[in-house]
C-alpha positions as a LaTeX table, in Angstrom:
\begin{tabular}{lrrr}
\hline
Residue & $x$ (\AA) & $y$ (\AA) & $z$ (\AA) \\
\hline
Met1 & 25.89 & $-3.67$ & $-2.43$ \\
Arg2 & 26.01 & $-6.09$ & $-5.38$ \\
Lys3 & 24.48 & $-9.46$ & $-4.47$ \\
Pro4 & 26.37 & $-12.69$ & $-5.25$ \\
Ile5 & 24.73 & $-15.05$ & $-7.74$ \\
Trp6 & 23.63 & $-17.53$ & $-5.04$ \\
Ala7 & 21.89 & $-14.77$ & $-3.10$ \\
Ala8 & 20.05 & $-13.46$ & $-6.15$ \\
Thr9 & 18.92 & $-16.97$ & $-7.07$ \\
Ala10 & 17.74 & $-17.76$ & $-3.55$ \\
Leu11 & 15.86 & $-14.49$ & $-3.35$ \\
Ala12 & 14.20 & $-15.15$ & $-6.70$ \\
Phe13 & 12.88 & $-18.47$ & $-5.36$ \\
Ala14 & 11.70 & $-16.70$ & $-2.21$ \\
Leu15 & 9.79 & $-14.07$ & $-4.13$ \\
Ala16 & 8.26 & $-16.69$ & $-6.41$ \\
Ser17 & 7.03 & $-18.68$ & $-3.42$ \\
Leu18 & 5.42 & $-15.58$ & $-1.95$ \\
Ala19 & 3.75 & $-14.51$ & $-5.18$ \\
Val20 & 1.35 & $-17.46$ & $-5.18$ \\
Val21 & 0.00 & $-16.79$ & $-1.70$ \\
Ser22 & $-3.65$ & $-15.74$ & $-1.47$ \\
Pro23 & $-3.97$ & $-11.97$ & $-0.96$ \\
Ala24 & $-6.58$ & $-12.55$ & 1.75 \\
Arg25 & $-3.96$ & $-13.52$ & 4.32 \\
Ala26 & $-0.28$ & $-13.11$ & 4.97 \\
Gln27 & 2.11 & $-16.04$ & 4.56 \\
Thr28 & 3.42 & $-17.18$ & 7.95 \\
Thr29 & 6.02 & $-19.79$ & 6.93 \\
Pro30 & 9.33 & $-18.08$ & 6.15 \\
Pro31 & 10.53 & $-18.52$ & 2.56 \\
Pro32 & 14.24 & $-19.32$ & 1.91 \\
Ile33 & 15.54 & $-15.80$ & 2.57 \\
Pro34 & 19.28 & $-15.17$ & 2.10 \\
Val35 & 21.27 & $-14.36$ & 5.24 \\
Asn36 & 21.38 & $-10.68$ & 6.25 \\
Thr37 & 18.53 & $-9.74$ & 3.89 \\
Ile38 & 15.36 & $-7.80$ & 4.66 \\
Phe39 & 12.69 & $-7.33$ & 2.01 \\
Val40 & 9.03 & $-6.51$ & 1.42 \\
Gly41 & 7.09 & $-9.48$ & 0.09 \\
Pro42 & 4.96 & $-9.05$ & $-3.07$ \\
Ala43 & 1.26 & $-8.53$ & $-2.38$ \\
Val44 & $-2.02$ & $-8.52$ & $-4.31$ \\
Gly45 & $-5.11$ & $-6.56$ & $-3.35$ \\
Thr46 & $-8.51$ & $-5.39$ & $-4.58$ \\
Ala47 & $-9.85$ & $-1.84$ & $-4.74$ \\
Gly48 & $-11.97$ & $-1.03$ & $-1.71$ \\
Gln49 & $-10.51$ & $-3.94$ & 0.29 \\
Thr50 & $-7.53$ & $-4.50$ & 2.59 \\
Ala51 & $-4.21$ & $-6.20$ & 1.89 \\
Asp52 & $-1.43$ & $-7.45$ & 4.15 \\
Ile53 & 2.10 & $-6.28$ & 3.39 \\
Val54 & 4.73 & $-8.53$ & 4.99 \\
Val55 & 8.26 & $-7.38$ & 5.76 \\
Trp56 & 10.54 & $-10.44$ & 5.88 \\
Val57 & 13.90 & $-10.77$ & 7.58 \\
Gly58 & 16.52 & $-13.38$ & 6.80 \\
Lys59 & 18.78 & $-14.75$ & 9.52 \\
Gln60 & 20.96 & $-11.89$ & 10.70 \\
Lys61 & 24.61 & $-12.41$ & 11.55 \\
Val62 & 24.17 & $-10.07$ & 14.52 \\
Pro63 & 20.97 & $-10.47$ & 16.64 \\
Phe64 & 18.89 & $-7.36$ & 17.27 \\
Asn65 & 16.42 & $-6.20$ & 19.93 \\
Ala66 & 14.72 & $-3.31$ & 18.15 \\
Ala67 & 13.68 & $-2.39$ & 14.62 \\
Gln68 & 12.28 & 0.68 & 12.94 \\
Phe69 & 11.33 & 1.34 & 9.31 \\
Thr70 & 9.10 & 3.31 & 6.97 \\
Leu71 & 7.03 & 1.93 & 4.09 \\
Arg72 & 6.16 & 4.30 & 1.24 \\
Phe73 & 3.57 & 3.40 & $-1.40$ \\
Thr74 & 4.50 & 5.04 & $-4.70$ \\
Pro75 & 2.21 & 4.61 & $-7.76$ \\
Ile76 & 3.84 & 2.80 & $-10.68$ \\
Ser77 & 0.91 & 2.47 & $-13.06$ \\
Pro78 & $-1.31$ & 3.65 & $-14.59$ \\
Thr79 & 0.14 & 7.07 & $-15.34$ \\
Gly80 & $-1.58$ & 9.74 & $-13.28$ \\
Leu81 & $-2.61$ & 7.42 & $-10.44$ \\
Lys82 & $-2.77$ & 9.55 & $-7.28$ \\
Ser83 & $-4.79$ & 7.50 & $-4.78$ \\
Val84 & $-2.55$ & 5.58 & $-2.39$ \\
Pro85 & $-3.16$ & 2.87 & 0.20 \\
Thr86 & $-3.38$ & 3.87 & 3.86 \\
Ala87 & $-2.14$ & 1.66 & 6.67 \\
Ile88 & $-4.63$ & 0.53 & 9.32 \\
Glu89 & $-2.82$ & 1.08 & 12.61 \\
Ala90 & $-5.01$ & $-1.26$ & 14.66 \\
Asn91 & $-4.40$ & $-4.16$ & 12.26 \\
Thr92 & $-0.66$ & $-3.67$ & 11.82 \\
Lys93 & 1.26 & $-6.14$ & 13.99 \\
Pro94 & 4.82 & $-7.20$ & 14.82 \\
Gly95 & 6.01 & $-10.26$ & 12.95 \\
Gly96 & 6.34 & $-13.76$ & 14.32 \\
Ile97 & 10.00 & $-13.38$ & 15.27 \\
Phe98 & 9.03 & $-10.91$ & 18.02 \\
Pro99 & 7.62 & $-12.28$ & 21.31 \\
Pro100 & 4.09 & $-11.28$ & 22.46 \\
Asp101 & 5.41 & $-8.91$ & 25.13 \\
Ser102 & 7.25 & $-6.73$ & 22.59 \\
Ile103 & 6.71 & $-2.97$ & 22.50 \\
Phe104 & 5.16 & $-1.94$ & 19.18 \\
Gly105 & 4.17 & 1.39 & 17.64 \\
Val106 & 2.66 & 2.53 & 14.31 \\
Asn107 & 2.18 & 5.94 & 12.71 \\
Ala108 & $-0.08$ & 5.96 & 9.63 \\
Arg109 & $-1.25$ & 9.57 & 9.71 \\
Thr110 & 0.09 & 10.31 & 6.23 \\
Pro111 & $-1.67$ & 8.47 & 3.35 \\
Gly112 & 0.77 & 6.24 & 1.51 \\
Val113 & 3.31 & 6.30 & 4.35 \\
Val114 & 3.52 & 4.15 & 7.48 \\
Met115 & 6.22 & 4.23 & 10.16 \\
Val116 & 6.71 & 1.15 & 12.34 \\
Ala117 & 8.87 & 0.60 & 15.42 \\
Met118 & 9.23 & $-2.36$ & 17.77 \\
Ala119 & 11.47 & $-3.50$ & 20.60 \\
Thr120 & 11.92 & $-6.53$ & 22.82 \\
Gly121 & 14.07 & $-7.57$ & 25.75 \\
His122 & 14.95 & $-10.81$ & 23.96 \\
Ala123 & 17.41 & $-10.67$ & 21.05 \\
Val124 & 16.06 & $-12.06$ & 17.76 \\
Asp125 & 17.85 & $-12.93$ & 14.55 \\
Gly126 & 15.30 & $-14.41$ & 12.13 \\
Pro127 & 14.39 & $-15.76$ & 9.73 \\
Gly128 & 10.72 & $-14.84$ & 9.65 \\
Gln129 & 8.28 & $-11.97$ & 9.61 \\
Leu130 & 9.54 & $-8.64$ & 10.88 \\
Ala131 & 6.07 & $-7.03$ & 10.66 \\
Val132 & 2.70 & $-7.34$ & 8.93 \\
Val133 & 1.27 & $-4.02$ & 7.76 \\
Gln134 & $-2.40$ & $-4.04$ & 6.77 \\
Val135 & $-3.43$ & $-1.34$ & 4.31 \\
Ser136 & $-6.76$ & $-0.10$ & 3.01 \\
Ile137 & $-6.83$ & 0.23 & $-0.79$ \\
Pro138 & $-8.89$ & 3.17 & $-2.11$ \\
Ser139 & $-12.08$ & 2.16 & $-3.93$ \\
Asp140 & $-11.22$ & 4.28 & $-6.99$ \\
Val141 & $-8.00$ & 2.42 & $-7.85$ \\
Pro142 & $-8.33$ & 0.79 & $-11.31$ \\
Asp143 & $-7.72$ & $-2.85$ & $-12.15$ \\
Lys144 & $-4.07$ & $-3.78$ & $-12.83$ \\
Ala145 & $-2.76$ & $-0.73$ & $-11.00$ \\
Ser146 & 0.49 & $-1.22$ & $-9.11$ \\
Tyr147 & 2.51 & 0.44 & $-6.37$ \\
Ala148 & 6.14 & 0.22 & $-5.36$ \\
Val149 & 6.33 & $-0.55$ & $-1.64$ \\
Glu150 & 9.56 & 1.15 & $-0.66$ \\
Leu151 & 11.36 & 0.09 & 2.52 \\
Arg152 & 13.09 & 3.17 & 3.92 \\
Asp153 & 14.77 & 4.48 & 7.08 \\
Leu154 & 15.50 & 0.96 & 8.34 \\
Ile155 & 17.18 & 0.73 & 11.72 \\
Leu156 & 18.06 & $-2.49$ & 13.54 \\
Ser157 & 19.55 & $-2.11$ & 17.00 \\
Ser158 & 21.48 & $-4.68$ & 19.04 \\
Glu159 & 21.18 & $-5.30$ & 22.77 \\
Ala160 & 24.14 & $-2.95$ & 23.23 \\
Gly161 & 22.30 & $-0.20$ & 21.35 \\
Glu162 & 24.52 & $-0.47$ & 18.28 \\
Asp163 & 23.24 & $-0.47$ & 14.70 \\
Val164 & 22.95 & $-3.82$ & 12.95 \\
Thr165 & 23.30 & $-3.39$ & 9.20 \\
Pro166 & 21.78 & $-6.01$ & 6.84 \\
Ser167 & 23.57 & $-6.66$ & 3.54 \\
Asn168 & 20.48 & $-6.35$ & 1.34 \\
Val169 & 17.34 & $-4.25$ & 1.78 \\
Leu170 & 14.80 & $-4.74$ & $-1.01$ \\
Asp171 & 11.52 & $-3.03$ & $-1.88$ \\
Gly172 & 8.30 & $-4.85$ & $-2.76$ \\
Gln173 & 5.25 & $-4.29$ & $-4.96$ \\
Leu174 & 1.49 & $-4.19$ & $-4.45$ \\
Asp175 & $-0.59$ & $-5.17$ & $-7.49$ \\
Ile176 & $-4.30$ & $-4.46$ & $-7.77$ \\
Gln177 & $-6.61$ & $-7.10$ & $-9.24$ \\
Gly178 & $-10.31$ & $-6.34$ & $-9.63$ \\
Gly179 & $-10.09$ & $-2.58$ & $-9.37$ \\
Ala180 & $-12.67$ & 0.12 & $-9.85$ \\
Pro181 & $-14.69$ & 0.08 & $-13.11$ \\
Pro182 & $-13.67$ & 2.46 & $-15.93$ \\
Leu183 & $-14.58$ & 6.07 & $-15.21$ \\
Leu184 & $-17.79$ & 7.34 & $-16.87$ \\
Lys185 & $-17.71$ & 11.11 & $-17.27$ \\
Gly186 & $-20.81$ & 12.61 & $-15.67$ \\
Asp187 & $-21.49$ & 9.61 & $-13.42$ \\
Val188 & $-20.53$ & 11.47 & $-10.26$ \\
Asn189 & $-22.11$ & 9.04 & $-7.78$ \\
Gly190 & $-20.59$ & 5.99 & $-9.50$ \\
Asp191 & $-23.81$ & 4.02 & $-10.05$ \\
Gly192 & $-23.07$ & 3.39 & $-13.72$ \\
Ala193 & $-25.62$ & 5.87 & $-15.12$ \\
Ile194 & $-25.84$ & 9.63 & $-15.71$ \\
Arg195 & $-28.91$ & 11.08 & $-14.04$ \\
Val196 & $-30.19$ & 14.30 & $-12.49$ \\
Asn197 & $-28.76$ & 13.39 & $-9.09$ \\
Asp198 & $-25.27$ & 13.42 & $-10.66$ \\
Ala199 & $-25.89$ & 17.03 & $-11.74$ \\
Gln200 & $-26.98$ & 17.86 & $-8.18$ \\
Ile201 & $-23.77$ & 16.45 & $-6.72$ \\
Ala202 & $-21.68$ & 18.26 & $-9.34$ \\
Leu203 & $-23.40$ & 21.55 & $-8.45$ \\
Arg204 & $-22.63$ & 21.06 & $-4.76$ \\
Ile205 & $-19.00$ & 20.40 & $-5.70$ \\
Ala206 & $-18.90$ & 23.48 & $-7.95$ \\
Val207 & $-20.06$ & 25.82 & $-5.17$ \\
Asn208 & $-17.80$ & 24.19 & $-2.55$ \\
Ile209 & $-20.59$ & 22.73 & $-0.43$ \\
Ile210 & $-18.95$ & 19.29 & $-0.48$ \\
Thr211 & $-15.40$ & 18.07 & $-1.04$ \\
Pro212 & $-15.33$ & 15.41 & $-3.77$ \\
Thr213 & $-13.33$ & 12.22 & $-3.74$ \\
Pro214 & $-10.68$ & 12.02 & $-6.50$ \\
Gln215 & $-13.01$ & 9.80 & $-8.56$ \\
Gln216 & $-15.97$ & 12.17 & $-8.12$ \\
Ala217 & $-13.82$ & 15.13 & $-9.18$ \\
Gln218 & $-12.73$ & 13.31 & $-12.35$ \\
Ala219 & $-16.28$ & 12.24 & $-13.20$ \\
Ala220 & $-17.72$ & 15.72 & $-12.59$ \\
Asp221 & $-15.07$ & 17.47 & $-14.72$ \\
Val222 & $-16.90$ & 16.65 & $-17.96$ \\
Asn223 & $-15.24$ & 19.28 & $-20.15$ \\
Gly224 & $-11.77$ & 18.30 & $-18.93$ \\
Asp225 & $-10.54$ & 21.72 & $-17.88$ \\
Gly226 & $-9.28$ & 20.46 & $-14.53$ \\
Lys227 & $-12.04$ & 21.98 & $-12.38$ \\
Val228 & $-15.74$ & 21.48 & $-11.64$ \\
Asn229 & $-18.01$ & 24.44 & $-12.38$ \\
Val230 & $-21.49$ & 25.30 & $-13.66$ \\
Gln231 & $-20.49$ & 24.40 & $-17.23$ \\
Asp232 & $-19.93$ & 20.81 & $-16.13$ \\
Val233 & $-23.24$ & 20.80 & $-14.28$ \\
Ile234 & $-25.08$ & 21.87 & $-17.44$ \\
Leu235 & $-23.34$ & 19.18 & $-19.52$ \\
Ile236 & $-24.25$ & 16.49 & $-16.98$ \\
Leu237 & $-27.86$ & 17.67 & $-16.85$ \\
Lys238 & $-28.12$ & 17.62 & $-20.65$ \\
Ala239 & $-26.67$ & 14.10 & $-20.75$ \\
Ala240 & $-29.16$ & 12.98 & $-18.10$ \\
Leu241 & $-32.04$ & 14.34 & $-20.20$ \\
Gly242 & $-30.67$ & 12.86 & $-23.42$ \\
Ile243 & $-30.16$ & 16.27 & $-25.00$ \\
\hline
\end{tabular}
């Protein structure tokens, strides 16, 4: 549905107000969200740390008692980014518009995907936080990487069990600041140097003794053929010895 000019302007101010919030905590004061709008607030995180993703709800014309949605984290940049954030179920909570006695459930078994559902005996209508989803950002994500946080499969249900349909449902974005250092080919353990122990790890990867992390696999694939084998081990060993 095309948004009227006033709604687009109000939402722009809302997003701008959220963008300046410290990534260490979620904003609790509702921004000026247009009526019948639900969106994912912008977030900033650091590789190897956690970040809070807030789903905001504007005042709904029809109150609701239950909500369900899915968040999908899709890499935007850099090209080839495969590591995705994983939601921490224990630290994902219902938003402030839901009372403490609400029923709440989270499924974060699939990396990059989290399903959330909540219900209460008291009808709510916003505005405020629908939910706060805490995610763990992989340690190998580079600086200035970004993810689209897609809000999908949204269901709002009224006290009568009927669907409540918001006018606007908008995705968010997670930006990474202070990511992993640039990859050094041959530095399999990530200590910033190429030594004999890197060759040892690469050999264990090559013979399937250990399963590498994505960053280890990239660092160990010195010749760039897409796999880790004895040839890579020899190249790492030669680099470690300065040959």
